[in-house]
N, C-alpha and C positions, 0 to 999 in steps of 0.2 A: 442605466446601464445595467448591463450583465456581466459580472464577474466570471471570469474564467474555473471552471468547474475542475480541471486539471490542477495537480500538485498535492495540495494538502488533504484535500478530502479524497482523491485518489488512493492516495499512499495511507491514510487512514483505513478506508477500505480494505485494501491489499492486506495490511498488519491485520485487520479483524478477521479475514478469510483465512488468513496463513495461520491465525494463531487458534483458532475453531474451523476448521476445513468443515464446509459445507455438505451433508451428509444424502442430500436429494435435490433433485430440480426446485421442487417446491421452496425449501431453504434457501437456496442461491437468489430465488426469485425475490422471496421476503427480505433477506438481508440488504439485497441491491435496492430493492425498493425504498428502505428504511434510511438508505444511505444517500438516495435522492436521483437514484438512477431511472429514467422512463425507458421501461420495455418495450421495445417495439416489435418482438414476436416471442411466442412462447418458450419456455425454458426447458431443454430437453436433459437427460442422462449424459448426451456426448456435452452439451455445455459445463456440467459438473466435471467430466473427467479432463476437459481443456482446461479449466480455470485451475484445476488440482497441478497439472502437469504445468501451467503459466506459474503458479504460486511455487514450485520446486525450483522455478530458475530463476524466480524473485528472491527468494531464500538465499543462495547463494550470492545476491547482491548484497542483503543485508550481513552475511557473514565473511565479507570479502575483508582481507587483513590489510588495504591500503587503498589509498584514493584511486590508483591507476589501475588496481584490478577491478574496483568499481565500477568506474569509468567505462572500461573496456565492456565488463558484463552488461551494465544498461546498455550501451551501443550496440552489442548483437541482439539483445532485445528489441530494441528502435530499429535493427534492420529488419527482424524478421515481422513486426508488425507494423512496415512501413505502408503507407497512403497519405495522400492529398492531403492537408487540411484543407477542409470547407466548411463554410457559414451555414448554419441551420438554423432553422426556427420551429422545428420538429415537432416539440411540444407545448408551443403556442405559448412560453414563456419567456421568449425575446433571443434575439439573435446571439448566436455564441458560436466557438469553435468545435468541430469534432476531427480528432486526429485519426479517422478511420472510414473506409468506404460505407455508405450506405448499404440498409438493410442486412447487414450481418448477424449472424447468431451470437448470442450473448458472451461465450467464452471468447471469441474474437475480439468482441467490442472489449471486455475485459482486458485481454492481452494488451490492446492499443492503448486504454486507460492507466492500467498499470504502467506500463513502457513509460509512456509520456509523461506521467504525471510523477513516475520517480524520477525522472531527469530532471523535470520543473523543480523538484522538491529539492536535491541535492544541490543544483545549480544556483537555486534561488537562495536558498536558508543556509549550505554546506555541506561538504561531502561525509563529513562527519554524523549527521543528522538522521541516520536511520541505523538503527541497532536494537541487541537485544537488553533486556534487564538485566541490570549489575548483580543483582542476587541470584547468589550463587546456584540456587536451587531453582531459580525462575528461570525461564526459555522464553519469555514471551516478548515479540517482537513490537517496536513501538516507531513511531514517525516523532523525534523530537521537534514541536513547535513552539519550544519555550522562548523567551524573549531574549534569554541568555545564551542560549544554543549551547547549554551542559548539564541537561538533564539524563541522569545515568540508570534512572529507575524508571518501569512502566507505570507504575502508580505509587501513592503515598504509603499503602499497606505496606510494599515491598520497601518503599525508602527507610520506612519506621522498625521494620523487620531487623532490616542491615546495621541500622544505628542503635538500635538494642543488642545485636549480637556485638557490634563493637565495643560498646561500653561496658557489657560484662566482661569482655574480654580484658579491656584496660582495668578492671576492677579486681580481677582475680592474679593480672601480672605485679 
């Protein structure tokens, strides 16, 4: 059985790209390959531009103040990225669904992947499971894939830093 690559993996890739925007086509290609994407065509500077525009829209989803706004923003992305789902075995790794038309440039592929992946992540895990780190000086985006759904920090380092700060504030009070 081949598991659906949309959802968690797509949202984690989006967060990675949003937190550190790719500076070149080569970097974008390398990071996508590292995330497990099979690149079907050469990556261009237009793909980088398209991905950055997609990430600008996606960050609005991350920063939405309530569930309804978040759903509306994701739905707008889904409409713009709409294509019929199709079964494919393009890489010879087993049949799976693609939520995009065939032979699209990477920028369009990532738009579809991020849109559908975000929708699946939020619908499947909870509308609150996409956010920025709770540490005031950290703006890192992360997808909460924890069992409990209560992750507040992007990393243990940020969680520890905030815990130390709260401890010291109580000690001086």
